[in-house]
Structures are given as structure tokens and as C-alpha cells.
N, C-alpha and C positions, 0 to 999 in steps of 0.2 A: 259690213258694207261694201259694195263695188263700188270704184269710180263713175261718175260722171259719163266717162266714156265707152264704158261695159256697159251701161244700162243703155245707153243711147246706140250703140253697136248690135246690141241684142235684139232691140226694139226695131231697127231698120232692118235685119234682117229677118222678122217678124212678118212686117210691113210688106217684105218682096213675096212672101207665101200668099199674102191676101190680094195682092193687085194682078192676079194672073188673067189670061186673057180670056173675054166670054163675050157671049150673046146676048142681046144685040149690041155690037161695038158703038153705037150712034148713043147709047147710054153710058157704058162702062168705060171705054177709052178716055173720056174726057173725067173720071173719075179718077183712073188710074194716072192720068196725068197730072194732078194738080194735086196727090200724093207723095208722088215722085219728084216736086220741084225741090224739096228739101224742106228749108228752114230749121229752125233750134231745136225742136221737138221736147219744147219745155216741159208740157204738160204729162206726157206721156210716161218722161222721165220721173219726174213728181210722184208717178203713179204707181211705178216699180218701186223706188226710193221707199216711199212710204210704206209698200207692202214688206219689204224687208228691214225695215223699222220695227217696225211690229211683227218680226221673228216668224217672216211667210217667206217661203222661196218667192224671190221677184218673176218667176216664169206664170206663176199662177195668175197672178195680175194682167199678165200679157194682153189678154183679151179684153179688161175694161180699159190698160190704157190704148189700144187699138181702138176702141171707142170713142174714147175721149178726143184723138184727134183725128178721126174719122168725121166726128161731128163739127171738130173747130174748121178744120178744112169747107167742111160744109157751108160754115158760116161766113167764109172768106166768100166762098163761089157766090153765093147771093149777095153778100156786103159790095165785091165788085161790079154785081149789076147796077146794084142802086147808085154806087159813085160812078158809074160810067167809066170805072178804073180800066186803063189800057194795059196795065204791067201787074203782074204777081211775082217778086221773090226776081225780078229781071225780063221774067217771061211772058210770054201774053198770057191774060186772064180768059178763064175757059171759055166767057161770052165772046171776046174777041178772036180767038182761035175756031172755036165752029160760031155758033149764035145765040143769042139772048134764050129761044126756047130749049134749046138743047141743055144749057147751063141751068136752068129750071128746073128742070128735070131731072138731069145726073144731080144735080143739088138734092133734091127731094130725094133720089134713092139714098143718096149716102145719108138722110138721115135715119130711112130706114133700117139699113145696114150697122147703122151704129147700135140701136136697140138691140137687134138679132145677135150681137157677140155676147151680149147678156145670157143669151140661152147656152151657153156654155157651162154655167155656172149652177150651183145646188140650187133648189128652191127659195131658201130664205134668203142666200144672196143676191137671186136675183132679184127679189121684191128688193133688198134694201139699195141695191141700185139701180134699177129701173125708176123708183121712187126719186133719189136723188137727183139720176139725168132730166126726167119730165120736169123737176122744178126748176134746176137749172137753165135748160134749154128755154122754158119761156122767159127768164128772167135775162138771158142774154137778149132775146128780141124785146123787151121792156127796156133796155139799154140801149139797143142799138135806135128802138125810135126815138128816147129822149135823145140823141145823138143828130136825128135827124130834124126833130123839133127846135132845137138849141141853133141850125143854122139861121132861123128867120126871125131869132130871139138876140135884142140887145140888152135883155138884163139878167142875163144867165148868172145866178150866185153859184161861189166855191162849194156853198154845200149842196145842189143840184147839180155840179159838174161833178162831184164827188161821188153821188149815187150814180149818176151815168156812166162813169167807168168801172165802178163797184159792180154794177149787175153786165155790163157790154164784155167784161174783161176778167176782173178779177175772181166771178164765182166760181169762173170756169177752172182757173188756178186753186181756188180751194176743194171745188167737188174734185178735180183730179185727184189731189191730195185724198179725199177722204174716202174716194172709191177704193184706194190701194189696204187703207184702213178697214174697211167692211170687207174686201175679200181675204185681207188675214185676220179677219172676226175680232178687232181689236175691241174694248169695250164702247158704250155710247159715247163714254166721257170723253173718250181720246179720240173717237171720231169726231167729235164737235170742235174739240180744241186742235186738231191739227189742221180741220174748215179752216176755224179761225186763222190759224198760222200763213196756210195758201191765200185767203183770201185779201189780209193786210200787206203781205209779200204781192200779190198781184196787184193792188193799187198803187204800192213804191213802184212795180215794175210798168205800168200805164205812164205813171207821173214821169219816169227816168226816161221814157219811150217820148215822151213831149219835150222835155228838156233836148236830150240828144237832135230830135227832129229840127231843133233852131241852132244847138250849138255841137252838133256832134262831126266828128271827121271823115269827110265825104269819103274817102277812102275806107272806111272801114263799116260805115254806118248800113250801108246795105241799101238805104233809100235816098232819095232826093234830100239833102239838108235845107230847110227852109217849107218842106212840102207844106204844111200845115200853113203857113203864113200866105203861101201862094193862095191856096183854097179860100183864107182869110176863116179859118178855124178858130173857135174863141176855145183856147186850151187853158190849162191853170195857170202857164205864163200870162196870155192876154186878159185873165180876169183880173188876175192880182196887177198887173200894170196898170190896167183902169182904176182899180184901185188906190193904188200908192201914187199915182201920177197927180201933179199939178193942174189947175185948166188948160191950157195952155199944150201941154205933152199929151194931155188926154185928148184934147181936138186933133192934134196932129196922127194920133194911133190911131182913131175913128175913121179919119180920113184915110189912112194908107189901109186900113182893112174896108174900104168902100171903092179902092180902084184895081184895075186889074190890066197892069200894063203890059206893053208886048216884051218886055227886059226887064226881070223880075230882080235882079241882082239891088238896085238901089233901093225896092222896097225891103227885100228882105234884110239889109246890112241898116236900115234906116230902124226897122222894127226892133232889129236883135239889141239895139243900141238903146233903146226906149225900155225894154226888157230890162236889158243893165242896170242902167241908172237910176230907175225906180226902186229898183230892188225885187222886181219881181222874178229873177233868175234866181236871188237868193233865197227868196222866200223857198221857190221850187224844190231846190237843192236840200232845204230843213224840211219841206214836207214830205221830202223822199225818207230822208234819215227818220223823219219822226213816225211814217207807216214800218218801216224795215225793224226799228225797235218795239214797235209793237206787236209785230209778229215775233219776234224771240222772246218779249214776256211771256207769249201764251207757254213757251217750252217748259217753262218751272211749273206747268198743270201735266205735263206728260208724264206719264211711268213709261219712260224709255232710259236705254244707256247713256252715260254720259258723253260716252262715244257717238252714239246717231246724235245726240243734241249738237256736242261739238260739231257733226257734220252738215246737220240743218242751218247751223248758224254760217259756217263755211260759204255755203253754197248762197245762202242771202245776200252775204258780204259781196261775194264774187260776181251775180248778177248787178249789184249794186255799183261797181263798178266798171260795169260793160262798157264797151263803146260801141257796140255792135246792134 
């Protein structure tokens, strides 16, 4: 197996061949812009890694990996419009740099381009990739709608929240890995097992993101620490804090989530203290660990080398120890 950096560098090199100038510029320049903003490239790296785990040259999975990355960025373009977000990875969002209509159309084109990349595979592989992609894309839309619905609800349960992040975030991680297995022509059982591994790791990843949003290091996190608190998002931390708090603390937390002060520092610090004192912060860390272990348990079902299993465990552990 290659190193994560090798997969990353090979993918970025391939991505750069994909974002060549094209007419009409008003359609394609925003696409090139969002794809070259950087990011962890987690999903395409997983596609390439998985292909090689199943004894396939990872280069053969490059178009599948690119499809995953193009789709992921398409979803970010449209999410940023819905959230009226001014920044993405520290730079202007597409709809801010251009306008909303341009962002919608360029996003639509990205979705089509993601499908087109499957045309480079033989019919059976194309069919498997396209079927998985369609299912995953629809689930991501469902997850986004759940997220929107939760903004106006005060009774979101832990089960509902976990379902939302599974659909909005985790299924694409699972799909990225399964695509690598499809390209490698792994057995159906292995394809499903590696999907479950990725999905559970994806849930752990999003829970970790929730935790870091509140308790991450501002110098390394890459986003504004406390952003979810400022936006009054009902994350796992919030739902658990509501569940665990006494009446007085629960009322204080609900009050803080109902105000939007000019200076958010005091609000953020007060809420973080409630997350810690209620036990919600510790419960979130335990849930991250539980889903990571759930992912690792899937590895026992996979007929791959012990070296590959160790690499997947190491990748998962590194992901859960991140501070960005």
C-alpha cells in the first residue's frame, strides 16, 4: 500500500488535469475555483486506498475518486447557498464570488460531470458505480433536508441526529470506499463490508467535527471555533447537554441558544462550560470512540491482508486524533 500522502498527491495531480479552462467561462470557472480550494481530499483518498486494498492498481480508481470529489464539492456549493455562507475554506464561497444563479448552474453541471466520469469504466463497473452513486446522492439530499428541518425543532432526538449525519455525511464516505471495491471487482460481501466500515467511520468523523467545533484549537481547526454555537445548531453536544442537564442548566442552555448577541465570546464560553459540566462533552467523545470501534469490527469480515487491515485501523485512529 501507498502512504496517504502518495494517494493525495496522485489525486491532486489528476484533479489538475480535470480543471482545464473551458467555455463558457461563466459556467466552468466557478467549478475550477471550488475544486482547487483544497481540503483534506478524504473521500477520494479512501477510494484509491480501497482499490489497492483489494489488489487493484489504485490509478484505475482515479475517475471514481474524482467523481466522489466533484459530487462532494457540488453539494458544498449548494449547501453554502442554503446557509448563506460567505466563506468556504477561508475563501469566498462560489455564490459570494459570483452570484447565486451562477452557483446553482455550476453546481448542477458538477453533478452531471460526476456521473460522466463513470463512462470511463466497462459496462458492469459503470452500472455498479452509477447505482451506488444515485442511491448515495439521494440520501445526501435527504440528510440535508433533515438538517434544515432540525433548525426549527426543539425536540430532535439523538437517533434522529445520528440518522441525519449518517445521510448527510457518512454515506458518502462509505460510498467512496465501496467505489474503490467496485473498481477492484471485489466480492459483494467485501463491497458491503467496506461500505459499512466507511459509513461508521464517517459518523465518527462528523461527531468529531461537532466536538472540534466547540473544543478545537483555533489555530489548527480551519474554521471558526464555536461556529455551530453561534448558529444555534442542535448538534450531538447540545442534544446530550439538554438530556443530561438539571432544570436550571437546561433552561440556561435553551436561553443561550435563543439569543444572538453582537459579541459571541461570552455565549460560546458559557455553553462550552455547560457541555462539560453536563457530561455531554465526555459522552460525545465516547460516541466517537464507539463508532470508530464499530467500524473496526467490520474488518474481521474482510478477506484482505493483515497489513491492509492494520493500515485501515491506523487511518481510522489518525482521523479520530485529528485537530483540524
